[in-house]
C-alpha positions, 0 to 999 in steps of 0.5 A: 130715564124716559125718552120723550117724544115731540108730543111730550108722550113718554116712550119706554125703552126696550130693555132686552135683559138685565146684564149686571147689578152692583152691590155693597156688602159689609162682609165680602166673603160671607157674601161670596159664599152666599151667592156661590154655595146657596144660589149656585153662582159662579165665581168669575172675578175676585180681587181684594175688596171686590168679586163678581159672581155669575148667577144665570145670565146676570153678573152680580158684582159685590163690593166690600164696603163696611162703611157704606156708600159715602166714600169717595172711591166707593162703588156706586150701586147700579144696574145695567140693562141691555137695551135693543140696538134699534133704541141705541141707534136712535139715540146716536150711541152706535153708528157704524155706517160710513158718512157720505163723502165728501161731508156737506156742511149745514147751509141753514140755521136749522141744519146747524142747530140740529148738527149741534144737537147731534153732536151733544147727544153722541158725545154724552152717549160715548162718554157714558159708555166709554169713560162712565162705564168702561173705564170704571170697570177696567179700573177694577182690573188694571191701574189708571194707565192701562185702563185709559189706554185700553178704553182709548183703543175701544173708542177709536176702534168704533170710528174706523169706518171714517178712516185712519185719520179719525182713528188716530184723532179719536185715540188721541182725544180718548187718552185725554178724555180718559185721563181727565176722567180718572182725575175728576170722576165727572162726566159733564165736563167731558161731554161738553168738550167732546161735543165741542170737538165733534161740532168743530170737526163737522163744520170746519174739517 
């Protein structure tokens, strides 16, 4: 999706490279032989119903789905692009700088509105990365419990600059958000909950 500037003109994201693709196939064994023997790829992951082959620097995920993409647990076709760090920082997805202490609460309506928008954008970005992408990938390697646990560790590790309390706080909420995602497989309720949590922390903690 294009990022719209204040003037309404579309700004294209700066893609660094294609990281991976995920594709469906009717015959998984035949597809693996094609990518490995014909294209010269390296088989790096292989479990029942799903394999990953590295071709050059691109990971190709192959999902055996004879009946197509419409099943509830079916892997969605998708492409993964690496975007440069500058754009990610502008979107608020990765912010490793320690915030000023003590935190100064917003004093005007505009500042409060901007804080709410920021909380929503950060919540949306983190939910896409941690729940939408990371847990979905971990579920192919582990069960729901370990997938949620590992993703919560990663989620809390992003917040180490804010102190031990925040690390513990985000780890607990990571468990809640992660387990909820494994049950409903929807991101928008988690995004709203995440943003609400952020706003409460910003305004009253």
